[in-house]
Phi, psi and omega in degrees: 000324181297331179300318181287347176269357176298136183304323180295313180296314180302315184293322179293320177298320177296315180300310182292319180297314180293324178295316178295331178280008176073018169288143178308136186298326178298314179293323178297320178294321179295316177298318180296322178295320178296318178297314181298317182289310183293322178290340176272009179070022168279148175287166178301319180296317179295320179297314181292325177295316179296317180298313180296322179294330180277345184299324183298333181292338179263357184294324182298311182290328178294316178294324177301315180295321179299315180290324176296324176297316177297320178298318180296320178296319179298320177297318179299320182287344177290341182093351183293319183293318179292324177297315180298312180297320180297319179297318180295317181294321178295324177296327179289328181078182183288323182227075183293148178288152179305321180295323178293317177300318181296320181294318180291320176301314180297322179297317180295318178299317179295319179299314180297319181294313181296318180297317181294316180295316181296331182290351179262343186216301184297309175235087191287077179248002178053233188278001186296335184284338190294309181296345181266318184276318192283311183307320178297338182269355186296321178299317178294318180298323177293319178297323180280350184060037179285126179293117184290342173297324176293317178299320178296317179295320179296314180296316181296320176302312182293335180278338186252308189301317181302319182288342178286327190236341183254117185278043177227157180061229179292335174295325176296323177293312183296313187277315191259341179255327182259297188294306183301304179299325179295319176297319181293320178296331179275000176101014180238116182260130180219128179305144185300325182287351178271342183297314176299326179296320180298333185261005182294314180294314173303322177297323177296327175298322177294320178298317177301318179298320178297316179298320178295321178294320178299325178283317186293322187249029181283340183285149180295152177221135186270140175228147179279147178289123181226137179284134180276156177304131177098338185287332184289345181237028184291149177278155178290134183296127180220171179299321179298315180298320179296315181297314180298318181296318179297315179297319181295315180295315180296319180293318179299316180294314182297316181292323179295318179292324182288314186260357183053047184218112174294328181299310182295319181296312181294321179298315180298317180298316180295318180295324178294319176299322180289314180295329180279358177085359178295317171252105181304147184304321182289344180256359184296324179297316180294317180297317179297317180297318178299318180295319179296318178300320183296328186249003188297319182298317180299317180297317180295322178297317181294322177295314180295325180297322178291325175295318177299314180300322179294323178293316178301317180294320181292332180283342178054041183257350178296313176301321179295323178295313180297317180296319182294323185277324188260000186302325184250018181277130177231358181255127180301309180301316179292319180298318180299316180296318182293318180297321178294319178295322177297317177300321178299313182295316183295316186280334178302322180282315183288322173081010180219119177293325181296320180284335185279330185307309181299331182288314189271338185297314182296338180269325186280319189300311180301321180293318180297319178296317180296328181271000174087016176290143177289163176303320178297316180296321179296317178297321179295319179296313181295313181297318179292316180299322179289318184289340185302323184282343181295319176266121177099359176266133177297340186253009182273141177291343177283346171253326179293323180300306177303319179297322181302321179277316187285340181259018181298335177254012174077022183242019181225108183282131185300314184285306189281334184254346176240304188295309182295312178301317181289326177298312183293319188270347179240315182294318181293311174298325180290324174301312181294318182290321177296319177296317179297319179299319179295331182279327188257341182277000000 
């Protein structure tokens, strides 16, 4: 019973409960932070100071999303998005055959999957592509009656699985900069080429979850036709607009890769659209405001999530939670299951597997060594426990990113249409796969 009274557990339960009750996620995070701080015996002033101190860590990504929203509106005003959607709809015709609808639905799913996977390694821009690629496709997806919960699951799979198993791009950061060095600092040395092997079985669990989502959400779902921000004032597609759009997209991508800054890339793209006349100078303020409105909730959630994480860190209750739960464990199978569940609770609130690894590694490694887990099994446990919160956390960019694109017309609920589906289809298989990896490696 004392485990459930741990401030980390209490705060995560409050966060998930309030989110499921449809309270705004920002307010739910603030309430969870207050519970975490006060239950950790911090004063109200200390809790608020820690929360305020952590807010700045989320400002960069919040501003990035605001600028990406403005960039997406500029693309919509170029006429390219409506042209693309129109071509697909014209190909479907007035009364498309079921087989034709199925082929186009499958094509869109494949495009989203390839784009998400590529964003982790081939073109490492992470979630930056979503507000640009997904909103223009919403009209077509509605015409196809494509269940956006499936689109959310596909995007989340592509944002998480590659970094778990592929040691390039963000996978290189996760495996070789975070996981490997953290294990070594905790006293466990593992060759770098063994880290992807340790994560293969957990990665297979993610694949299983994707297959289950493809089956679960294959049935059509109806959405009402809604005009997206920027479409009502789009420019007529012309050769000039196409050239400006290509230059803007290429410049945004090049600058982001060169400077590792979504802010700089999106800013450059928006300014090129303005300088090229696609967004007239006198309308640039309105276009920028529309983009910020479209992405503002996502930015606020990310800022609040960093404040919550700062309160949890200031309370120093994660080590106490692990000690309380694992103090009497002597069975390897039971210990593996408990450690994975602990990782799930810790990461659900923080929302970032990359940030969680340093926290849990120092706690997990000594226990795994004492219980006789192999180095590969220990790496699989730590990596899986960290990745668990990325799918299914209200504060994870791997769930916030898909929502940012799919909710551009206000018909995709973050909790019920992204968080719950990804939690069920990825966290549960990943729990089982992580446990299996710990047993067989």
